[in-house]
C-alpha positions as CSV (number, residue, x, y, z in Angstrom):
1,M,19.6,-12.4,-32.9
2,H,22.1,-9.6,-32.6
3,A,25.8,-10.3,-32.7
4,A,26.2,-9.6,-29.1
5,A,23.6,-12.5,-28.1
6,Y,25.8,-14.7,-29.9
7,A,28.7,-13.6,-28.1
8,L,27.1,-14.3,-25.1
9,L,25.8,-17.8,-26.2
10,I,29.7,-18.7,-26.9
11,A,30.8,-17.0,-23.4
12,G,28.2,-19.0,-21.6
13,A,29.2,-22.1,-23.6
14,L,32.9,-21.7,-23.1
15,A,32.3,-20.8,-18.8
16,G,30.0,-24.0,-18.5
17,G,32.0,-26.1,-20.1
18,F,35.2,-25.2,-18.3
19,V,33.9,-25.4,-15.2
20,S,32.2,-28.9,-16.1
21,G,35.6,-30.4,-17.0
22,L,37.3,-28.8,-14.3
23,A,35.0,-30.0,-11.2
24,G,32.1,-32.6,-13.4
25,F,29.3,-30.2,-12.6
26,G,28.4,-26.5,-13.2
27,T,27.1,-25.7,-16.3
28,A,24.4,-24.7,-15.4
29,L,25.5,-22.4,-12.7
30,M,28.0,-20.7,-15.1
31,A,26.1,-20.3,-18.2
32,L,22.6,-20.3,-17.3
33,G,22.7,-16.4,-15.6
34,I,24.5,-15.3,-19.1
35,W,22.2,-17.0,-21.5
36,L,19.1,-15.4,-19.9
37,Y,20.1,-12.2,-20.8
38,V,19.0,-13.8,-24.5
39,L,16.9,-16.2,-24.2
40,P,13.8,-17.0,-22.4
41,P,14.0,-19.5,-19.2
42,S,12.4,-22.7,-20.8
43,L,14.8,-22.1,-24.1
44,A,17.7,-21.7,-21.9
45,V,17.3,-24.8,-19.6
46,T,16.8,-27.0,-22.4
47,L,20.1,-25.8,-23.8
48,V,22.1,-25.9,-20.5
49,L,20.6,-29.7,-20.3
50,I,22.2,-30.6,-23.8
51,C,25.0,-28.6,-23.0
52,S,25.7,-30.3,-19.8
53,V,25.2,-33.9,-20.9
54,A,27.8,-33.0,-23.8
55,A,30.3,-31.5,-21.9
56,Q,30.3,-34.5,-19.0
57,T,30.2,-37.2,-22.0
58,S,33.3,-35.6,-23.5
59,T,35.0,-35.9,-20.2
60,L,34.5,-39.1,-19.5
61,P,36.7,-41.1,-21.0
62,S,39.7,-39.5,-19.6
63,M,37.8,-39.7,-16.1
64,W,36.4,-43.5,-15.9
65,K,39.3,-45.3,-14.7
66,N,39.4,-43.3,-11.4
67,F,35.8,-43.6,-10.5
68,D,34.4,-45.8,-7.6
69,L,30.9,-46.8,-9.0
70,S,30.0,-48.3,-5.7
71,L,29.6,-44.2,-4.1
72,V,27.8,-43.5,-6.9
73,W,24.9,-45.9,-7.3
74,P,23.0,-44.5,-4.3
75,F,22.8,-41.2,-5.3
76,L,21.7,-42.6,-8.8
77,I,18.7,-44.5,-7.0
78,G,17.7,-41.2,-5.2
79,G,17.5,-39.3,-8.3
80,L,15.4,-41.1,-10.6
81,V,13.1,-42.9,-7.8
82,D,10.8,-42.1,-4.9
83,L,12.0,-43.1,-1.6
84,P,9.6,-45.1,0.9
85,A,11.1,-43.0,3.7
86,L,14.1,-40.7,4.3
87,R,16.9,-41.4,7.3
88,F,20.1,-39.7,7.9
89,G,23.4,-41.8,7.7
90,G,25.0,-44.2,5.6
91,K,23.6,-45.7,1.8
92,V,19.7,-44.0,2.3
93,A,21.1,-40.8,3.3
94,D,22.8,-40.4,0.2
95,G,19.7,-41.5,-2.2
96,A,17.8,-39.0,-0.6
97,I,20.6,-36.4,-1.4
98,G,20.5,-38.2,-4.8
99,F,16.5,-37.2,-4.7
100,A,16.8,-34.0,-3.8
101,G,19.0,-33.1,-6.5
102,G,17.0,-35.1,-9.4
103,I,14.2,-32.6,-8.6
104,L,16.3,-29.7,-9.1
105,G,18.0,-31.1,-11.9
106,G,14.6,-31.5,-13.7
107,L,13.6,-28.1,-12.4
108,A,16.8,-25.9,-13.7
109,G,19.7,-28.4,-14.5
110,L,21.1,-27.6,-11.3
111,S,21.4,-31.5,-10.0
112,G,24.9,-31.0,-8.5
113,P,25.0,-28.7,-5.8
114,L,23.3,-31.0,-2.9
115,P,25.2,-34.2,-3.9
116,I,28.5,-32.2,-4.5
117,L,27.6,-30.7,-1.0
118,W,27.2,-34.1,0.6
119,A,29.8,-35.7,-1.0
120,S,32.3,-33.4,0.3
121,L,30.7,-33.3,3.8
122,R,31.6,-37.3,3.7
123,G,35.6,-36.5,3.3
124,W,35.8,-38.4,0.3
125,G,39.1,-37.6,-1.8
126,K,39.2,-35.8,-5.2
127,H,38.9,-38.8,-7.4
128,E,35.7,-40.5,-5.4
129,R,33.9,-37.2,-5.4
130,R,34.5,-36.6,-9.1
131,G,32.9,-39.9,-9.4
132,V,29.7,-38.8,-7.6
133,F,29.5,-35.9,-9.4
134,Q,30.2,-36.3,-13.0
135,T,28.2,-40.1,-13.0
136,F,25.5,-38.5,-11.3
137,N,25.0,-35.1,-12.9
138,W,25.4,-37.0,-15.9
139,T,22.8,-39.8,-15.6
140,V,20.4,-37.0,-13.9
141,L,20.3,-34.5,-16.9
142,A,20.3,-36.9,-19.6
143,I,17.5,-38.4,-18.5
144,A,15.7,-34.7,-17.7
145,L,16.4,-34.0,-21.3
146,C,14.9,-37.0,-22.4
147,L,11.8,-36.4,-20.5
148,R,11.6,-32.5,-22.1
149,V,11.7,-33.3,-25.3
150,F,9.5,-36.4,-25.2
151,G,7.3,-34.3,-23.5
152,G,7.4,-31.4,-25.9
153,L,8.6,-29.1,-23.5
154,A,11.9,-28.5,-26.1
155,E,11.6,-25.6,-28.4
156,P,12.6,-26.6,-32.3
157,N,15.1,-23.7,-32.2
158,V,17.1,-25.0,-29.3
159,I,18.7,-27.5,-32.2
160,W,20.4,-24.7,-33.8
161,L,21.3,-22.8,-30.8
162,A,23.2,-26.3,-29.6
163,L,25.1,-26.1,-32.6
164,I,26.2,-22.5,-31.6
165,T,27.1,-23.4,-28.3
166,L,28.4,-26.9,-28.6
167,P,31.8,-26.4,-30.0
168,G,32.6,-23.9,-26.9
169,T,31.2,-26.1,-24.7
170,I,33.1,-29.2,-25.9
171,G,36.3,-27.1,-26.0
172,G,35.7,-25.7,-22.7
173,A,35.1,-28.7,-21.1
174,W,38.6,-30.3,-22.2
175,L,40.6,-27.7,-21.2
176,G,38.8,-27.7,-17.4
177,A,39.6,-31.4,-17.4
178,R,43.4,-30.7,-18.4
179,V,43.4,-28.5,-15.5
180,Y,41.8,-31.0,-13.4
181,H,44.2,-33.7,-13.7
182,A,46.9,-31.3,-12.6
183,M,45.4,-30.5,-9.4
184,N,45.3,-32.1,-6.2
185,D,42.8,-33.0,-3.1
186,R,43.1,-29.7,-1.7
187,N,42.8,-27.4,-4.9
188,F,40.1,-29.3,-5.9
189,T,38.2,-28.8,-2.6
190,D,38.9,-25.2,-2.7
191,I,37.0,-25.0,-6.3
192,V,34.2,-27.0,-5.3
193,L,33.7,-24.8,-2.7
194,V,33.9,-21.7,-4.3
195,L,31.2,-23.0,-7.0
196,L,29.0,-24.4,-4.1
197,F,29.2,-20.7,-2.9
198,L,28.3,-19.2,-6.0
199,S,25.6,-21.5,-6.7
200,G,24.2,-20.5,-3.5
201,I,24.6,-16.9,-4.2
202,G,22.5,-17.4,-7.7
203,L,19.9,-19.5,-5.8
204,V,19.1,-17.0,-3.2
205,W,19.2,-13.7,-5.9
206,N,16.8,-16.1,-8.5
207,G,15.0,-16.0,-4.9
208,L,14.7,-12.1,-4.9
209,K,13.9,-11.7,-8.0
């Protein structure tokens, strides 16, 4: 791997970590598009899962006291198990959105966009939404990573790639978390909407390839 490839790996790690620390999601959104220039998709997705879990784990201690876990559990249940029926409204709708997010998380590390959009439509505040985003993403992506490893889908050379990218990911997440704490609800909403827009553009672009 040449020097430019290493530079792209580090740039993706910094960008993904910063956005994850800032918004509670977005590692895949920022890093995957960069890493796919130098890595095959299967390897890039595994690396995204590793860095996503690391970034969100590193920022949890500074966020945890603000989380309302009563809002999180329907998303977690929906993200981890199937539902017998889907109806709009209340906790069942939260679970349905979590289920769809869980599918996207397992496929490409993109567990965030659907639950994030739904939580925003609920009208929750900055800390309430962040609690849903981060706790849901951390849980779903950690389990997706474990399933990928134990299912034999993780390539051995992802370990040394993780050693290269994790310092940038964690450093970026720390910086993003600092910015998050300085934002108000309106700033946070604007950031989330921009990231959701970029996520949608990315999904459409990938679908057209």
